Chimera marker file (.cmm) of the C-alpha trace (Angstrom):
<marker_set name="trace">
<marker id="1" x="0.000" y="0.000" z="0.000" r="1" g="1" b="0" radius="0.5"/>
<marker id="2" x="1.419" y="3.358" z="-1.017" r="1" g="1" b="0" radius="0.5"/>
<marker id="3" x="1.442" y="6.379" z="1.199" r="1" g="1" b="0" radius="0.5"/>
<marker id="4" x="0.372" y="9.886" z="0.262" r="1" g="1" b="0" radius="0.5"/>
<marker id="5" x="3.100" y="12.501" z="0.168" r="1" g="1" b="0" radius="0.5"/>
<marker id="6" x="1.914" y="16.075" z="0.505" r="1" g="1" b="0" radius="0.5"/>
<marker id="7" x="3.928" y="18.625" z="-1.390" r="1" g="1" b="0" radius="0.5"/>
<marker id="8" x="3.393" y="22.191" z="-0.265" r="1" g="1" b="0" radius="0.5"/>
<marker id="9" x="3.558" y="24.423" z="-3.326" r="1" g="1" b="0" radius="0.5"/>
<marker id="10" x="3.881" y="27.570" z="-1.213" r="1" g="1" b="0" radius="0.5"/>
<marker id="11" x="7.584" y="26.647" z="-0.889" r="1" g="1" b="0" radius="0.5"/>
<marker id="12" x="7.911" y="27.280" z="-4.630" r="1" g="1" b="0" radius="0.5"/>
<marker id="13" x="6.316" y="30.697" z="-5.318" r="1" g="1" b="0" radius="0.5"/>
<marker id="14" x="8.326" y="31.275" z="-8.497" r="1" g="1" b="0" radius="0.5"/>
<marker id="15" x="6.990" y="28.042" z="-10.005" r="1" g="1" b="0" radius="0.5"/>
<marker id="16" x="3.423" y="28.048" z="-8.662" r="1" g="1" b="0" radius="0.5"/>
<marker id="17" x="1.312" y="31.103" z="-7.926" r="1" g="1" b="0" radius="0.5"/>
<marker id="18" x="-2.307" y="30.404" z="-6.909" r="1" g="1" b="0" radius="0.5"/>
<marker id="19" x="-3.398" y="33.816" z="-8.206" r="1" g="1" b="0" radius="0.5"/>
<marker id="20" x="-1.768" y="33.546" z="-11.635" r="1" g="1" b="0" radius="0.5"/>
<marker id="21" x="-1.255" y="30.375" z="-13.642" r="1" g="1" b="0" radius="0.5"/>
<marker id="22" x="1.914" y="30.534" z="-15.721" r="1" g="1" b="0" radius="0.5"/>
<marker id="23" x="2.590" y="28.477" z="-18.852" r="1" g="1" b="0" radius="0.5"/>
<marker id="24" x="5.492" y="26.910" z="-16.915" r="1" g="1" b="0" radius="0.5"/>
<marker id="25" x="3.104" y="25.526" z="-14.283" r="1" g="1" b="0" radius="0.5"/>
<marker id="26" x="0.604" y="24.316" z="-16.903" r="1" g="1" b="0" radius="0.5"/>
<marker id="27" x="3.329" y="22.398" z="-18.758" r="1" g="1" b="0" radius="0.5"/>
<marker id="28" x="4.764" y="20.917" z="-15.562" r="1" g="1" b="0" radius="0.5"/>
<marker id="29" x="1.340" y="19.864" z="-14.275" r="1" g="1" b="0" radius="0.5"/>
<marker id="30" x="0.451" y="18.317" z="-17.645" r="1" g="1" b="0" radius="0.5"/>
<marker id="31" x="3.683" y="16.331" z="-17.598" r="1" g="1" b="0" radius="0.5"/>
<marker id="32" x="3.045" y="14.840" z="-14.171" r="1" g="1" b="0" radius="0.5"/>
<marker id="33" x="-0.542" y="13.980" z="-15.105" r="1" g="1" b="0" radius="0.5"/>
<marker id="34" x="0.738" y="12.131" z="-18.182" r="1" g="1" b="0" radius="0.5"/>
<marker id="35" x="4.478" y="11.422" z="-17.830" r="1" g="1" b="0" radius="0.5"/>
<marker id="36" x="4.663" y="9.548" z="-21.126" r="1" g="1" b="0" radius="0.5"/>
<marker id="37" x="4.867" y="12.914" z="-22.886" r="1" g="1" b="0" radius="0.5"/>
<marker id="38" x="7.956" y="15.100" z="-23.028" r="1" g="1" b="0" radius="0.5"/>
<marker id="39" x="8.458" y="17.390" z="-20.035" r="1" g="1" b="0" radius="0.5"/>
<marker id="40" x="7.960" y="20.649" z="-21.914" r="1" g="1" b="0" radius="0.5"/>
<marker id="41" x="8.557" y="22.713" z="-18.758" r="1" g="1" b="0" radius="0.5"/>
<marker id="42" x="12.001" y="21.198" z="-18.243" r="1" g="1" b="0" radius="0.5"/>
<marker id="43" x="12.866" y="21.553" z="-21.929" r="1" g="1" b="0" radius="0.5"/>
<marker id="44" x="11.915" y="25.239" z="-21.861" r="1" g="1" b="0" radius="0.5"/>
<marker id="45" x="13.933" y="25.765" z="-18.674" r="1" g="1" b="0" radius="0.5"/>
<marker id="46" x="17.065" y="24.252" z="-20.197" r="1" g="1" b="0" radius="0.5"/>
<marker id="47" x="16.779" y="26.136" z="-23.477" r="1" g="1" b="0" radius="0.5"/>
<marker id="48" x="15.874" y="29.400" z="-21.786" r="1" g="1" b="0" radius="0.5"/>
<marker id="49" x="18.826" y="29.138" z="-19.402" r="1" g="1" b="0" radius="0.5"/>
<marker id="50" x="21.141" y="28.940" z="-22.394" r="1" g="1" b="0" radius="0.5"/>
<marker id="51" x="19.276" y="31.579" z="-24.404" r="1" g="1" b="0" radius="0.5"/>
<marker id="52" x="18.971" y="34.136" z="-21.589" r="1" g="1" b="0" radius="0.5"/>
<marker id="53" x="22.627" y="33.675" z="-20.726" r="1" g="1" b="0" radius="0.5"/>
<marker id="54" x="23.601" y="34.497" z="-24.320" r="1" g="1" b="0" radius="0.5"/>
<marker id="55" x="21.180" y="37.430" z="-24.383" r="1" g="1" b="0" radius="0.5"/>
<marker id="56" x="22.382" y="38.983" z="-21.129" r="1" g="1" b="0" radius="0.5"/>
<marker id="57" x="26.105" y="38.347" z="-21.511" r="1" g="1" b="0" radius="0.5"/>
<marker id="58" x="26.566" y="38.855" z="-25.268" r="1" g="1" b="0" radius="0.5"/>
<marker id="59" x="23.349" y="40.569" z="-26.447" r="1" g="1" b="0" radius="0.5"/>
<marker id="60" x="22.978" y="37.629" z="-28.832" r="1" g="1" b="0" radius="0.5"/>
<marker id="61" x="19.638" y="36.095" z="-29.818" r="1" g="1" b="0" radius="0.5"/>
<marker id="62" x="19.352" y="32.306" z="-29.864" r="1" g="1" b="0" radius="0.5"/>
<marker id="63" x="17.639" y="32.460" z="-33.277" r="1" g="1" b="0" radius="0.5"/>
<marker id="64" x="15.886" y="35.015" z="-35.464" r="1" g="1" b="0" radius="0.5"/>
<marker id="65" x="12.442" y="34.430" z="-33.918" r="1" g="1" b="0" radius="0.5"/>
<marker id="66" x="13.601" y="34.475" z="-30.291" r="1" g="1" b="0" radius="0.5"/>
<marker id="67" x="12.180" y="37.250" z="-28.103" r="1" g="1" b="0" radius="0.5"/>
<marker id="68" x="13.050" y="37.936" z="-24.490" r="1" g="1" b="0" radius="0.5"/>
<marker id="69" x="9.411" y="38.920" z="-23.907" r="1" g="1" b="0" radius="0.5"/>
<marker id="70" x="8.366" y="35.314" z="-24.640" r="1" g="1" b="0" radius="0.5"/>
<marker id="71" x="10.689" y="34.091" z="-21.890" r="1" g="1" b="0" radius="0.5"/>
<marker id="72" x="9.376" y="36.716" z="-19.472" r="1" g="1" b="0" radius="0.5"/>
<marker id="73" x="5.781" y="35.717" z="-20.185" r="1" g="1" b="0" radius="0.5"/>
<marker id="74" x="6.369" y="31.952" z="-19.961" r="1" g="1" b="0" radius="0.5"/>
<marker id="75" x="8.147" y="32.148" z="-16.604" r="1" g="1" b="0" radius="0.5"/>
<marker id="76" x="6.311" y="35.237" z="-15.308" r="1" g="1" b="0" radius="0.5"/>
<marker id="77" x="9.521" y="37.129" z="-14.613" r="1" g="1" b="0" radius="0.5"/>
<marker id="78" x="10.435" y="40.772" z="-14.958" r="1" g="1" b="0" radius="0.5"/>
<marker id="79" x="13.577" y="42.808" z="-15.269" r="1" g="1" b="0" radius="0.5"/>
<marker id="80" x="16.323" y="43.387" z="-17.759" r="1" g="1" b="0" radius="0.5"/>
<marker id="81" x="19.934" y="42.394" z="-18.001" r="1" g="1" b="0" radius="0.5"/>
<marker id="82" x="21.463" y="40.778" z="-14.944" r="1" g="1" b="0" radius="0.5"/>
<marker id="83" x="18.297" y="41.268" z="-12.866" r="1" g="1" b="0" radius="0.5"/>
<marker id="84" x="16.295" y="39.272" z="-15.426" r="1" g="1" b="0" radius="0.5"/>
<marker id="85" x="18.869" y="36.493" z="-15.316" r="1" g="1" b="0" radius="0.5"/>
<marker id="86" x="18.758" y="36.491" z="-11.489" r="1" g="1" b="0" radius="0.5"/>
<marker id="87" x="14.947" y="36.225" z="-11.549" r="1" g="1" b="0" radius="0.5"/>
<marker id="88" x="15.172" y="33.354" z="-14.006" r="1" g="1" b="0" radius="0.5"/>
<marker id="89" x="17.752" y="31.573" z="-11.831" r="1" g="1" b="0" radius="0.5"/>
<marker id="90" x="15.312" y="31.752" z="-8.894" r="1" g="1" b="0" radius="0.5"/>
<marker id="91" x="12.642" y="30.064" z="-11.016" r="1" g="1" b="0" radius="0.5"/>
<marker id="92" x="15.163" y="27.474" z="-12.177" r="1" g="1" b="0" radius="0.5"/>
<marker id="93" x="16.345" y="26.681" z="-8.642" r="1" g="1" b="0" radius="0.5"/>
<marker id="94" x="12.813" y="26.364" z="-7.282" r="1" g="1" b="0" radius="0.5"/>
<marker id="95" x="11.788" y="24.193" z="-10.220" r="1" g="1" b="0" radius="0.5"/>
<marker id="96" x="14.699" y="21.829" z="-9.592" r="1" g="1" b="0" radius="0.5"/>
<marker id="97" x="13.789" y="21.553" z="-5.897" r="1" g="1" b="0" radius="0.5"/>
<marker id="98" x="10.100" y="20.892" z="-6.646" r="1" g="1" b="0" radius="0.5"/>
<marker id="99" x="10.949" y="18.377" z="-9.357" r="1" g="1" b="0" radius="0.5"/>
<marker id="100" x="13.332" y="16.552" z="-7.002" r="1" g="1" b="0" radius="0.5"/>
<marker id="101" x="10.701" y="16.434" z="-4.255" r="1" g="1" b="0" radius="0.5"/>
<marker id="102" x="8.068" y="15.048" z="-6.632" r="1" g="1" b="0" radius="0.5"/>
<marker id="103" x="10.328" y="12.469" z="-8.276" r="1" g="1" b="0" radius="0.5"/>
<marker id="104" x="11.598" y="11.255" z="-4.889" r="1" g="1" b="0" radius="0.5"/>
<marker id="105" x="8.018" y="10.597" z="-3.781" r="1" g="1" b="0" radius="0.5"/>
<marker id="106" x="7.185" y="8.849" z="-7.054" r="1" g="1" b="0" radius="0.5"/>
<marker id="107" x="10.349" y="6.733" z="-6.874" r="1" g="1" b="0" radius="0.5"/>
<marker id="108" x="9.278" y="5.628" z="-3.377" r="1" g="1" b="0" radius="0.5"/>
<marker id="109" x="5.945" y="4.495" z="-4.823" r="1" g="1" b="0" radius="0.5"/>
<marker id="110" x="3.989" y="7.230" z="-3.063" r="1" g="1" b="0" radius="0.5"/>
<marker id="111" x="0.945" y="9.043" z="-4.314" r="1" g="1" b="0" radius="0.5"/>
<marker id="112" x="1.287" y="12.817" z="-4.458" r="1" g="1" b="0" radius="0.5"/>
<marker id="113" x="-1.077" y="15.410" z="-3.094" r="1" g="1" b="0" radius="0.5"/>
<marker id="114" x="-0.296" y="18.990" z="-4.057" r="1" g="1" b="0" radius="0.5"/>
<marker id="115" x="-1.260" y="21.495" z="-1.387" r="1" g="1" b="0" radius="0.5"/>
<marker id="116" x="-0.851" y="25.217" z="-0.864" r="1" g="1" b="0" radius="0.5"/>
<marker id="117" x="-0.470" y="26.118" z="2.792" r="1" g="1" b="0" radius="0.5"/>
<marker id="118" x="1.021" y="29.484" z="3.741" r="1" g="1" b="0" radius="0.5"/>
<link id1="1" id2="2" r="1" g="1" b="0" radius="0.2"/>
<link id1="2" id2="3" r="1" g="1" b="0" radius="0.2"/>
<link id1="3" id2="4" r="1" g="1" b="0" radius="0.2"/>
<link id1="4" id2="5" r="1" g="1" b="0" radius="0.2"/>
<link id1="5" id2="6" r="1" g="1" b="0" radius="0.2"/>
<link id1="6" id2="7" r="1" g="1" b="0" radius="0.2"/>
<link id1="7" id2="8" r="1" g="1" b="0" radius="0.2"/>
<link id1="8" id2="9" r="1" g="1" b="0" radius="0.2"/>
<link id1="9" id2="10" r="1" g="1" b="0" radius="0.2"/>
<link id1="10" id2="11" r="1" g="1" b="0" radius="0.2"/>
<link id1="11" id2="12" r="1" g="1" b="0" radius="0.2"/>
<link id1="12" id2="13" r="1" g="1" b="0" radius="0.2"/>
<link id1="13" id2="14" r="1" g="1" b="0" radius="0.2"/>
<link id1="14" id2="15" r="1" g="1" b="0" radius="0.2"/>
<link id1="15" id2="16" r="1" g="1" b="0" radius="0.2"/>
<link id1="16" id2="17" r="1" g="1" b="0" radius="0.2"/>
<link id1="17" id2="18" r="1" g="1" b="0" radius="0.2"/>
<link id1="18" id2="19" r="1" g="1" b="0" radius="0.2"/>
<link id1="19" id2="20" r="1" g="1" b="0" radius="0.2"/>
<link id1="20" id2="21" r="1" g="1" b="0" radius="0.2"/>
<link id1="21" id2="22" r="1" g="1" b="0" radius="0.2"/>
<link id1="22" id2="23" r="1" g="1" b="0" radius="0.2"/>
<link id1="23" id2="24" r="1" g="1" b="0" radius="0.2"/>
<link id1="24" id2="25" r="1" g="1" b="0" radius="0.2"/>
<link id1="25" id2="26" r="1" g="1" b="0" radius="0.2"/>
<link id1="26" id2="27" r="1" g="1" b="0" radius="0.2"/>
<link id1="27" id2="28" r="1" g="1" b="0" radius="0.2"/>
<link id1="28" id2="29" r="1" g="1" b="0" radius="0.2"/>
<link id1="29" id2="30" r="1" g="1" b="0" radius="0.2"/>
<link id1="30" id2="31" r="1" g="1" b="0" radius="0.2"/>
<link id1="31" id2="32" r="1" g="1" b="0" radius="0.2"/>
<link id1="32" id2="33" r="1" g="1" b="0" radius="0.2"/>
<link id1="33" id2="34" r="1" g="1" b="0" radius="0.2"/>
<link id1="34" id2="35" r="1" g="1" b="0" radius="0.2"/>
<link id1="35" id2="36" r="1" g="1" b="0" radius="0.2"/>
<link id1="36" id2="37" r="1" g="1" b="0" radius="0.2"/>
<link id1="37" id2="38" r="1" g="1" b="0" radius="0.2"/>
<link id1="38" id2="39" r="1" g="1" b="0" radius="0.2"/>
<link id1="39" id2="40" r="1" g="1" b="0" radius="0.2"/>
<link id1="40" id2="41" r="1" g="1" b="0" radius="0.2"/>
<link id1="41" id2="42" r="1" g="1" b="0" radius="0.2"/>
<link id1="42" id2="43" r="1" g="1" b="0" radius="0.2"/>
<link id1="43" id2="44" r="1" g="1" b="0" radius="0.2"/>
<link id1="44" id2="45" r="1" g="1" b="0" radius="0.2"/>
<link id1="45" id2="46" r="1" g="1" b="0" radius="0.2"/>
<link id1="46" id2="47" r="1" g="1" b="0" radius="0.2"/>
<link id1="47" id2="48" r="1" g="1" b="0" radius="0.2"/>
<link id1="48" id2="49" r="1" g="1" b="0" radius="0.2"/>
<link id1="49" id2="50" r="1" g="1" b="0" radius="0.2"/>
<link id1="50" id2="51" r="1" g="1" b="0" radius="0.2"/>
<link id1="51" id2="52" r="1" g="1" b="0" radius="0.2"/>
<link id1="52" id2="53" r="1" g="1" b="0" radius="0.2"/>
<link id1="53" id2="54" r="1" g="1" b="0" radius="0.2"/>
<link id1="54" id2="55" r="1" g="1" b="0" radius="0.2"/>
<link id1="55" id2="56" r="1" g="1" b="0" radius="0.2"/>
<link id1="56" id2="57" r="1" g="1" b="0" radius="0.2"/>
<link id1="57" id2="58" r="1" g="1" b="0" radius="0.2"/>
<link id1="58" id2="59" r="1" g="1" b="0" radius="0.2"/>
<link id1="59" id2="60" r="1" g="1" b="0" radius="0.2"/>
<link id1="60" id2="61" r="1" g="1" b="0" radius="0.2"/>
<link id1="61" id2="62" r="1" g="1" b="0" radius="0.2"/>
<link id1="62" id2="63" r="1" g="1" b="0" radius="0.2"/>
<link id1="63" id2="64" r="1" g="1" b="0" radius="0.2"/>
<link id1="64" id2="65" r="1" g="1" b="0" radius="0.2"/>
<link id1="65" id2="66" r="1" g="1" b="0" radius="0.2"/>
<link id1="66" id2="67" r="1" g="1" b="0" radius="0.2"/>
<link id1="67" id2="68" r="1" g="1" b="0" radius="0.2"/>
<link id1="68" id2="69" r="1" g="1" b="0" radius="0.2"/>
<link id1="69" id2="70" r="1" g="1" b="0" radius="0.2"/>
<link id1="70" id2="71" r="1" g="1" b="0" radius="0.2"/>
<link id1="71" id2="72" r="1" g="1" b="0" radius="0.2"/>
<link id1="72" id2="73" r="1" g="1" b="0" radius="0.2"/>
<link id1="73" id2="74" r="1" g="1" b="0" radius="0.2"/>
<link id1="74" id2="75" r="1" g="1" b="0" radius="0.2"/>
<link id1="75" id2="76" r="1" g="1" b="0" radius="0.2"/>
<link id1="76" id2="77" r="1" g="1" b="0" radius="0.2"/>
<link id1="77" id2="78" r="1" g="1" b="0" radius="0.2"/>
<link id1="78" id2="79" r="1" g="1" b="0" radius="0.2"/>
<link id1="79" id2="80" r="1" g="1" b="0" radius="0.2"/>
<link id1="80" id2="81" r="1" g="1" b="0" radius="0.2"/>
<link id1="81" id2="82" r="1" g="1" b="0" radius="0.2"/>
<link id1="82" id2="83" r="1" g="1" b="0" radius="0.2"/>
<link id1="83" id2="84" r="1" g="1" b="0" radius="0.2"/>
<link id1="84" id2="85" r="1" g="1" b="0" radius="0.2"/>
<link id1="85" id2="86" r="1" g="1" b="0" radius="0.2"/>
<link id1="86" id2="87" r="1" g="1" b="0" radius="0.2"/>
<link id1="87" id2="88" r="1" g="1" b="0" radius="0.2"/>
<link id1="88" id2="89" r="1" g="1" b="0" radius="0.2"/>
<link id1="89" id2="90" r="1" g="1" b="0" radius="0.2"/>
<link id1="90" id2="91" r="1" g="1" b="0" radius="0.2"/>
<link id1="91" id2="92" r="1" g="1" b="0" radius="0.2"/>
<link id1="92" id2="93" r="1" g="1" b="0" radius="0.2"/>
<link id1="93" id2="94" r="1" g="1" b="0" radius="0.2"/>
<link id1="94" id2="95" r="1" g="1" b="0" radius="0.2"/>
<link id1="95" id2="96" r="1" g="1" b="0" radius="0.2"/>
<link id1="96" id2="97" r="1" g="1" b="0" radius="0.2"/>
<link id1="97" id2="98" r="1" g="1" b="0" radius="0.2"/>
<link id1="98" id2="99" r="1" g="1" b="0" radius="0.2"/>
<link id1="99" id2="100" r="1" g="1" b="0" radius="0.2"/>
<link id1="100" id2="101" r="1" g="1" b="0" radius="0.2"/>
<link id1="101" id2="102" r="1" g="1" b="0" radius="0.2"/>
<link id1="102" id2="103" r="1" g="1" b="0" radius="0.2"/>
<link id1="103" id2="104" r="1" g="1" b="0" radius="0.2"/>
<link id1="104" id2="105" r="1" g="1" b="0" radius="0.2"/>
<link id1="105" id2="106" r="1" g="1" b="0" radius="0.2"/>
<link id1="106" id2="107" r="1" g="1" b="0" radius="0.2"/>
<link id1="107" id2="108" r="1" g="1" b="0" radius="0.2"/>
<link id1="108" id2="109" r="1" g="1" b="0" radius="0.2"/>
<link id1="109" id2="110" r="1" g="1" b="0" radius="0.2"/>
<link id1="110" id2="111" r="1" g="1" b="0" radius="0.2"/>
<link id1="111" id2="112" r="1" g="1" b="0" radius="0.2"/>
<link id1="112" id2="113" r="1" g="1" b="0" radius="0.2"/>
<link id1="113" id2="114" r="1" g="1" b="0" radius="0.2"/>
<link id1="114" id2="115" r="1" g="1" b="0" radius="0.2"/>
<link id1="115" id2="116" r="1" g="1" b="0" radius="0.2"/>
<link id1="116" id2="117" r="1" g="1" b="0" radius="0.2"/>
<link id1="117" id2="118" r="1" g="1" b="0" radius="0.2"/>
</marker_set>
């Protein structure tokens, strides 16, 4: 019999905001509901980490259609230059921690209950 692991999403405010659903959260939630699909949230995090780094450090676009405003909207971050990169790194760090907590519970055979307790 598996146990239920509660994961408090209030520990990850850059990934989950109960007042505003970001595309990042939608993609992550969809992946965990159906893990046979590609984890679009993780893919976008990896690519955006590379792309924002190039944009901030070298003022270089990843490709002709790339826009920093798309990254800001997807991750619900603000700022420019180094501040934008810092805000993105916070999202990235919190995502990694949440993902690790969820996968640890799944690897233990537990069921997951997502909660939001301040």
